[in-house]
MARVOLO-395935 format. One record per residue: residue in one letter; y, z, x of N, C-alpha, C in turn. Coordinates in nm, 2 decimals, padded with zeros to 4 digits, always signed. Example, Ala and Ser with C-alpha at 12.3 -4.5 7.8 and 13.67 -1.06 7.14 Angstrom:
BEGIN
code n.yy n.zz n.xx ca.yy ca.zz ca.xx c.yy c.zz c.xx
a -00.57 +00.78 +01.32 -00.45 +00.78 +01.23 -00.33 +00.78 +01.32
s -00.22 +00.71 +01.28 -00.11 +00.71 +01.37 +00.00 +00.79 +01.29
REM end
This chain:
BEGIN
code n.yy n.zz n.xx ca.yy ca.zz ca.xx c.yy c.zz c.xx
m -03.13 +14.57 +01.59 -03.23 +14.52 +01.65 -03.30 +14.44 +01.55
r -03.30 +14.48 +01.43 -03.39 +14.40 +01.30 -03.31 +14.24 +01.26
g -03.22 +14.21 +01.30 -03.14 +14.12 +01.32 -03.19 +14.01 +01.39
k -03.20 +14.09 +01.57 -03.25 +13.98 +01.66 -03.40 +13.95 +01.63
r -03.47 +14.02 +01.56 -03.63 +13.99 +01.54 -03.62 +13.86 +01.43
t -03.55 +13.90 +01.35 -03.55 +13.81 +01.23 -03.49 +13.65 +01.30
g -03.40 +13.70 +01.36 -03.35 +13.53 +01.42 -03.48 +13.47 +01.53
t -03.52 +13.58 +01.61 -03.63 +13.50 +01.69 -03.74 +13.46 +01.62
g -03.75 +13.53 +01.51 -03.88 +13.49 +01.40 -03.85 +13.35 +01.38
a -03.73 +13.34 +01.33 -03.68 +13.22 +01.26 -03.68 +13.10 +01.34
a -03.65 +13.11 +01.47 -03.63 +13.03 +01.59 -03.76 +12.97 +01.61
l -03.87 +13.06 +01.58 -04.03 +13.05 +01.65 -04.06 +12.94 +01.52
v -04.04 +13.00 +01.39 -04.08 +12.92 +01.27 -04.04 +12.75 +01.29
v -03.91 +12.74 +01.33 -03.85 +12.62 +01.34 -03.88 +12.55 +01.45
g -03.91 +12.58 +01.56 -03.96 +12.52 +01.68 -04.12 +12.45 +01.64
a -04.19 +12.57 +01.56 -04.31 +12.52 +01.53 -04.31 +12.38 +01.44
l -04.23 +12.45 +01.33 -04.25 +12.29 +01.25 -04.18 +12.17 +01.32
a -04.09 +12.19 +01.40 -04.06 +12.07 +01.49 -04.18 +12.01 +01.57
v -04.25 +12.09 +01.62 -04.36 +12.06 +01.72 -04.47 +12.00 +01.61
s -04.49 +12.06 +01.50 -04.59 +12.01 +01.42 -04.54 +11.88 +01.37
g -04.40 +11.85 +01.31 -04.34 +11.72 +01.31 -04.39 +11.63 +01.37
l -04.37 +11.65 +01.55 -04.39 +11.52 +01.63 -04.55 +11.53 +01.63
a -04.58 +11.61 +01.60 -04.78 +11.57 +01.61 -04.80 +11.48 +01.51
f -04.74 +11.51 +01.37 -04.78 +11.43 +01.28 -04.67 +11.30 +01.26
a -04.59 +11.25 +01.36 -04.49 +11.15 +01.36 -04.59 +11.02 +01.37
p -04.57 +10.91 +01.31 -04.62 +10.79 +01.35 -04.62 +10.72 +01.46
s -04.69 +10.71 +01.53 -04.67 +10.63 +01.69 -04.67 +10.47 +01.66
a -04.59 +10.43 +01.77 -04.59 +10.26 +01.75 -04.71 +10.24 +01.80
v -04.79 +10.13 +01.70 -04.89 +10.09 +01.74 -04.92 +09.92 +01.69
a -04.80 +09.89 +01.70 -04.84 +09.74 +01.67 -04.75 +09.67 +01.78
v -04.88 +09.58 +01.81 -04.81 +09.43 +01.91 -04.83 +09.31 +01.82
t -04.73 +09.24 +01.83 -04.73 +09.10 +01.76 -04.72 +08.96 +01.89
p -04.77 +08.89 +01.86 -04.92 +08.86 +01.77 -05.01 +08.94 +01.82
d -05.10 +08.95 +01.73 -05.24 +09.02 +01.80 -05.33 +08.93 +01.87
t -05.33 +08.83 +01.86 -05.39 +08.68 +01.88 -05.34 +08.58 +01.96
a -05.36 +08.53 +02.06 -05.30 +08.41 +02.11 -05.38 +08.34 +02.19
t -05.34 +08.19 +02.24 -05.46 +08.11 +02.27 -05.39 +08.06 +02.39
i -05.47 +08.02 +02.50 -05.40 +07.97 +02.62 -05.50 +07.85 +02.65
t -05.44 +07.75 +02.72 -05.55 +07.66 +02.80 -05.54 +07.74 +02.96
a -05.68 +07.75 +03.01 -05.73 +07.80 +03.12 -05.76 +07.73 +03.24
d -05.75 +07.73 +03.34 -05.82 +07.64 +03.44 -05.89 +07.76 +03.53
c -06.03 +07.74 +03.56 -06.09 +07.85 +03.62 -06.16 +07.77 +03.74
g -06.09 +07.67 +03.80 -06.12 +07.59 +03.91 -06.26 +07.54 +03.88
s -06.37 +07.54 +03.98 -06.51 +07.46 +03.98 -06.59 +07.53 +03.86
f -06.54 +07.64 +03.79 -06.60 +07.69 +03.70 -06.57 +07.66 +03.56
g -06.48 +07.56 +03.54 -06.44 +07.51 +03.43 -06.31 +07.52 +03.38
s -06.28 +07.49 +03.25 -06.12 +07.50 +03.21 -06.16 +07.46 +03.05
g -06.05 +07.53 +02.99 -06.04 +07.51 +02.85 -05.97 +07.60 +02.78
q -05.97 +07.61 +02.63 -05.89 +07.71 +02.57 -05.96 +07.80 +02.60
a -05.90 +07.96 +02.58 -05.90 +08.10 +02.58 -05.85 +08.17 +02.50
t -05.90 +08.27 +02.41 -05.84 +08.36 +02.31 -05.80 +08.44 +02.35
l -05.70 +08.53 +02.33 -05.67 +08.67 +02.42 -05.64 +08.75 +02.28
t -05.71 +08.88 +02.26 -05.67 +08.97 +02.13 -05.62 +09.08 +02.19
a -05.51 +09.14 +02.14 -05.47 +09.26 +02.18 -05.48 +09.37 +02.07
t -05.44 +09.52 +02.11 -05.47 +09.60 +02.02 -05.35 +09.72 +02.11
q -05.30 +09.80 +02.02 -05.21 +09.90 +02.08 -05.22 +10.03 +02.02
d -05.22 +10.14 +02.10 -05.22 +10.28 +02.03 -05.11 +10.34 +02.13
g -05.00 +10.36 +02.08 -04.89 +10.42 +02.18 -04.86 +10.34 +02.28
t -04.90 +10.41 +02.40 -04.87 +10.33 +02.56 -05.01 +10.27 +02.60
a -05.10 +10.31 +02.54 -05.22 +10.25 +02.57 -05.27 +10.11 +02.48
a -05.31 +09.99 +02.56 -05.32 +09.91 +02.49 -05.47 +09.82 +02.56
t -05.53 +09.75 +02.45 -05.66 +09.68 +02.53 -05.60 +09.54 +02.50
i -05.68 +09.43 +02.60 -05.67 +09.31 +02.54 -05.85 +09.25 +02.59
t -05.91 +09.16 +02.48 -05.99 +09.10 +02.46 -06.01 +08.98 +02.51
v -06.10 +08.91 +02.58 -06.03 +08.76 +02.64 -06.19 +08.69 +02.62
t -06.19 +08.59 +02.53 -06.29 +08.51 +02.51 -06.24 +08.38 +02.58
s -06.32 +08.36 +02.69 -06.26 +08.26 +02.81 -06.32 +08.11 +02.77
a -06.26 +08.02 +02.84 -06.30 +07.90 +02.85 -06.44 +07.85 +02.91
i -06.47 +07.94 +03.01 -06.58 +07.92 +03.08 -06.71 +07.98 +03.01
t -06.82 +07.93 +03.04 -06.96 +07.95 +02.97 -07.04 +08.02 +03.09
a -07.13 +08.14 +03.03 -07.22 +08.21 +03.11 -07.33 +08.10 +03.19
p -07.35 +08.08 +03.32 -07.45 +08.00 +03.36 -07.56 +08.05 +03.35
i -07.62 +08.20 +03.35 -07.73 +08.23 +03.33 -07.69 +08.36 +03.21
a -07.81 +08.42 +03.17 -07.78 +08.53 +03.08 -07.73 +08.66 +03.17
l -07.64 +08.73 +03.08 -07.57 +08.84 +03.16 -07.57 +08.98 +03.06
s -07.62 +09.08 +03.12 -07.65 +09.19 +03.05 -07.49 +09.27 +03.02
e -07.50 +09.34 +02.92 -07.40 +09.39 +02.87 -07.31 +09.48 +02.96
d -07.19 +09.50 +02.98 -07.11 +09.57 +03.09 -07.16 +09.52 +03.22
s -07.16 +09.39 +03.23 -07.21 +09.35 +03.39 -07.09 +09.30 +03.46
i -06.99 +09.25 +03.38 -06.89 +09.18 +03.45 -06.74 +09.29 +03.46
t -06.70 +09.28 +03.60 -06.57 +09.33 +03.62 -06.47 +09.23 +03.63
s -06.37 +09.29 +03.53 -06.26 +09.20 +03.52 -06.14 +09.25 +03.51
t -06.02 +09.19 +03.57 -05.89 +09.23 +03.57 -05.81 +09.13 +03.52
l -05.72 +09.14 +03.43 -05.62 +09.06 +03.34 -05.49 +09.10 +03.39
t -05.42 +09.00 +03.47 -05.27 +09.02 +03.51 -05.19 +08.93 +03.41
l -05.10 +08.99 +03.33 -04.99 +08.93 +03.27 -04.84 +08.93 +03.32
a -04.77 +08.84 +03.29 -04.63 +08.84 +03.34 -04.54 +08.91 +03.24
k -04.45 +08.99 +03.32 -04.37 +09.07 +03.22 -04.24 +08.98 +03.20
a -04.17 +08.98 +03.10 -04.06 +08.91 +03.07 -03.93 +09.00 +03.17
g -03.87 +08.91 +03.22 -03.77 +09.01 +03.31 -03.81 +09.03 +03.44
g -03.95 +08.99 +03.47 -04.01 +09.04 +03.59 -04.11 +09.14 +03.61
g -04.21 +09.13 +03.70 -04.31 +09.23 +03.73 -04.45 +09.17 +03.64
t -04.55 +09.27 +03.68 -04.66 +09.22 +03.59 -04.70 +09.36 +03.52
a -04.80 +09.34 +03.45 -04.87 +09.44 +03.38 -05.03 +09.42 +03.41
t -05.12 +09.52 +03.44 -05.26 +09.50 +03.46 -05.37 +09.55 +03.35
f -05.45 +09.49 +03.33 -05.56 +09.51 +03.23 -05.68 +09.51 +03.30
s -05.75 +09.61 +03.30 -05.89 +09.61 +03.34 -06.00 +09.66 +03.28
g -06.14 +09.64 +03.33 -06.26 +09.71 +03.27 -06.38 +09.67 +03.32
t -06.48 +09.71 +03.28 -06.61 +09.67 +03.31 -06.68 +09.63 +03.16
e -06.63 +09.59 +03.06 -06.69 +09.58 +02.93 -06.71 +09.42 +02.89
n -06.83 +09.42 +02.86 -06.85 +09.23 +02.81 -06.98 +09.31 +02.68
p -07.02 +09.20 +02.63 -07.12 +09.21 +02.53 -07.22 +09.13 +02.62
a -07.35 +09.14 +02.59 -07.47 +09.07 +02.66 -07.46 +08.91 +02.63
l -07.45 +08.84 +02.73 -07.44 +08.70 +02.70 -07.56 +08.61 +02.74
a -07.58 +08.54 +02.65 -07.70 +08.43 +02.69 -07.63 +08.30 +02.76
a -07.72 +08.25 +02.82 -07.68 +08.13 +02.91 -07.62 +08.03 +02.81
g -07.48 +08.00 +02.86 -07.42 +07.89 +02.76 -07.31 +07.95 +02.67
d -07.30 +08.10 +02.65 -07.24 +08.15 +02.56 -07.10 +08.13 +02.64
p -06.97 +08.16 +02.57 -06.87 +08.17 +02.63 -06.84 +08.31 +02.66
v -06.79 +08.31 +02.80 -06.78 +08.46 +02.85 -06.67 +08.51 +02.79
t -06.71 +08.67 +02.74 -06.62 +08.74 +02.64 -06.58 +08.86 +02.76
v -06.50 +08.92 +02.78 -06.49 +09.03 +02.86 -06.40 +09.12 +02.79
g -06.39 +09.26 +02.80 -06.31 +09.35 +02.71 -06.36 +09.41 +02.60
p -06.28 +09.53 +02.53 -06.16 +09.55 +02.58 -06.12 +09.57 +02.73
l -06.02 +09.53 +02.77 -05.98 +09.58 +02.90 -05.86 +09.65 +02.86
s -05.84 +09.75 +02.96 -05.75 +09.88 +02.92 -05.63 +09.83 +03.00
g -05.49 +09.89 +02.96 -05.38 +09.88 +03.05 -05.27 +09.98 +02.98
t -05.16 +09.99 +03.03 -05.08 +10.08 +02.98 -04.92 +10.00 +02.96
v -04.87 +10.00 +02.85 -04.75 +09.92 +02.79 -04.62 +10.04 +02.77
a -04.52 +09.99 +02.77 -04.40 +10.04 +02.75 -04.35 +09.98 +02.60
s -04.28 +10.06 +02.51 -04.21 +09.97 +02.42 -04.13 +09.87 +02.46
g -04.16 +09.77 +02.38 -04.07 +09.63 +02.43 -04.11 +09.58 +02.52
d -04.21 +09.59 +02.58 -04.28 +09.52 +02.69 -04.33 +09.37 +02.61
s -04.31 +09.26 +02.69 -04.32 +09.15 +02.65 -04.41 +09.06 +02.74
l -04.53 +09.04 +02.71 -04.64 +09.02 +02.81 -04.67 +08.86 +02.79
e -04.70 +08.80 +02.90 -04.74 +08.64 +02.89 -04.86 +08.63 +03.00
a -04.98 +08.54 +02.94 -05.09 +08.50 +03.03 -05.03 +08.39 +03.13
y -04.93 +08.32 +03.12 -04.90 +08.21 +03.17 -04.80 +08.27 +03.29
g -04.84 +08.28 +03.44 -04.78 +08.35 +03.53 -04.86 +08.46 +03.59
g -04.97 +08.50 +03.51 -05.06 +08.56 +03.55 -05.21 +08.52 +03.58
s -05.31 +08.59 +03.57 -05.46 +08.54 +03.58 -05.57 +08.64 +03.54
l -05.66 +08.59 +03.52 -05.78 +08.66 +03.48 -05.86 +08.65 +03.59
q -05.93 +08.74 +03.67 -06.03 +08.77 +03.76 -06.16 +08.84 +03.70
i -06.26 +08.75 +03.71 -06.41 +08.80 +03.68 -06.47 +08.79 +03.79
v -06.56 +08.93 +03.84 -06.64 +08.92 +03.92 -06.79 +08.94 +03.86
v -06.87 +08.83 +03.89 -07.02 +08.87 +03.84 -07.12 +08.84 +03.95
f -07.20 +08.92 +03.98 -07.29 +08.94 +04.08 -07.23 +08.92 +04.22
g -07.14 +08.96 +04.25 -07.04 +08.96 +04.36 -06.96 +08.80 +04.37
i -06.96 +08.76 +04.27 -06.89 +08.59 +04.26 -06.77 +08.62 +04.21
t -06.67 +08.59 +04.25 -06.53 +08.60 +04.21 -06.47 +08.47 +04.11
v -06.42 +08.48 +04.00 -06.38 +08.37 +03.93 -06.23 +08.39 +03.88
t -06.15 +08.28 +03.93 -06.02 +08.35 +03.88 -05.96 +08.21 +03.78
c -05.89 +08.25 +03.69 -05.87 +08.15 +03.57 -05.69 +08.20 +03.59
t -05.66 +08.08 +03.55 -05.49 +08.07 +03.51 -05.46 +08.00 +03.41
a -05.36 +08.04 +03.34 -05.31 +07.97 +03.24 -05.24 +07.86 +03.27
t -05.25 +07.74 +03.22 -05.18 +07.60 +03.25 -05.07 +07.58 +03.17
g -05.01 +07.67 +03.09 -04.89 +07.67 +03.02 -04.89 +07.80 +02.92
p -04.76 +07.85 +02.88 -04.73 +07.97 +02.80 -04.82 +07.96 +02.68
q -04.87 +08.06 +02.63 -04.95 +08.12 +02.54 -04.90 +08.11 +02.41
s -04.98 +08.05 +02.34 -04.94 +08.01 +02.20 -04.98 +08.14 +02.08
p -04.90 +08.19 +02.00 -04.78 +08.14 +01.95 -04.67 +08.21 +02.04
g -04.69 +08.29 +02.14 -04.60 +08.34 +02.20 -04.66 +08.47 +02.29
p -04.57 +08.52 +02.38 -04.61 +08.65 +02.44 -04.66 +08.75 +02.35
f -04.72 +08.85 +02.40 -04.75 +08.97 +02.32 -04.61 +09.06 +02.34
v -04.59 +09.12 +02.24 -04.46 +09.21 +02.24 -04.51 +09.34 +02.19
f -04.49 +09.46 +02.28 -04.55 +09.57 +02.20 -04.45 +09.66 +02.19
d -04.46 +09.74 +02.06 -04.36 +09.83 +01.99 -04.36 +09.95 +02.06
REM end
């Protein structure tokens, strides 16, 4: 009986060490590149260069967009609803959304984010083939990239 308890106790200790090892194991947190630029067309609301900044924490990712359009009027913090859709290499899309934005004065470039989404290791996401939809005061603005992002797609670890 004593050997059985020792074996069970040893198994529990080994199991606990394995679980704690997993808890302290480093998670994939790298996305490359972390910043990319695109030329965006936002229809009658304007066009020009936009910057996308990505971060990753495991399967959670965020993207902040500083767009090519400017605020026609002052906008309060967190007053813009945004949905960013990126094309996945190999097909499909990934969606990032949120209602976060800094307070903007009239004439400021519209910045939205961080917009939250979920990624898998190895995902390669590109703005070209996707869109950014911004809703302010019930008015929807849709921006699309006119070509591939530079320096290349976001690749998540």
